[in-house]
N, C-alpha and C positions, 0 to 999 in steps of 0.2 A: 614472425608476423603476428602481432595480436590484433584481435578484433575489437573495435570501438564499440561501446554500448551507444544506441541511440539517446538522443538527449530526452530527459524526462518532460513530458509535456502535461501540464494541468489543464483540464477543460471543465469548464463549470456545465456547460450543456450535456457533456458525456462523463460523469464523474466514474471513477474506479468503482467496481463491485464491491459489496461488502459480503459478510458471511451470510446476512440475512436474504441479499439479493441472490445469492448462489442457491440458498434453501428454497425459495419461491420459485426459481426457474424450472421449467417444464420443457420436455423434448417437444421439437417441432411437431413430431408424429401425433402428441395428444393434442395439439393446437390447431393443427391443419388437416385438410383430406389429403388423402394419399397423393392424388394428382398434383397437387400443389408441393408437397414434401419432395416429390420426385423431380420437379423443377430446381429444387434448392440444394439437391445432393448430386455432386458431380460424379458421374459414371466411369469407372477405370477403363483405360484403353483407348484405342482410337475411335472416333466416332463413326456409327454405321454408315455404310455408303461412300467411305472415302477409301481410295486405293493408293498405294504408294508402291513404288517400285525402288529395290534397293540396287545401286549402281556403284562402280568404282570411279570416282572421279577425282583428278589433280587440281588441286586449287593452289594458287601462289599463297605462300606462307603469310605475306602481310594483309592479303585478304581475308584469309581464314582467321588470322588473329584479331582482325577488327570484328568480324562477326562475333567470335568467342568473348570478346571484351564487353559485350552486352550482357553477358551471363546466360543463365537457362534460357531455353527457347531460341538459341542462335540458329539451330537447323531450321525451325519455322521461320524464322526472319530471313534467311537466305533463300527459302524456297518462295517466300513472298516477293523477294527482291527479282529472282529469275522470272517468276511468273510476270511481274510487271515488264522486265525487259524484253519479253516475248509477246507482250501485248494481251494477256489473259486478265 
């Protein structure tokens, strides 16, 4: 199975960067205060204050397949569906 490349889109409002654009570019840490940069950078790991419990659970194959079809994040989506089902 070969992966297809996305179509090439030309956008006059957002042109492709040139070598000169890259040469002028500066890191966010040089342009913004540290508290703003911290908001731009995703911290690794689970957000503080969230607790999860690992359990063994048997799920019907077709239900599990449907969640996995959505790609990465299927466990989070399944958790959200369970929360909605119990009214949280």
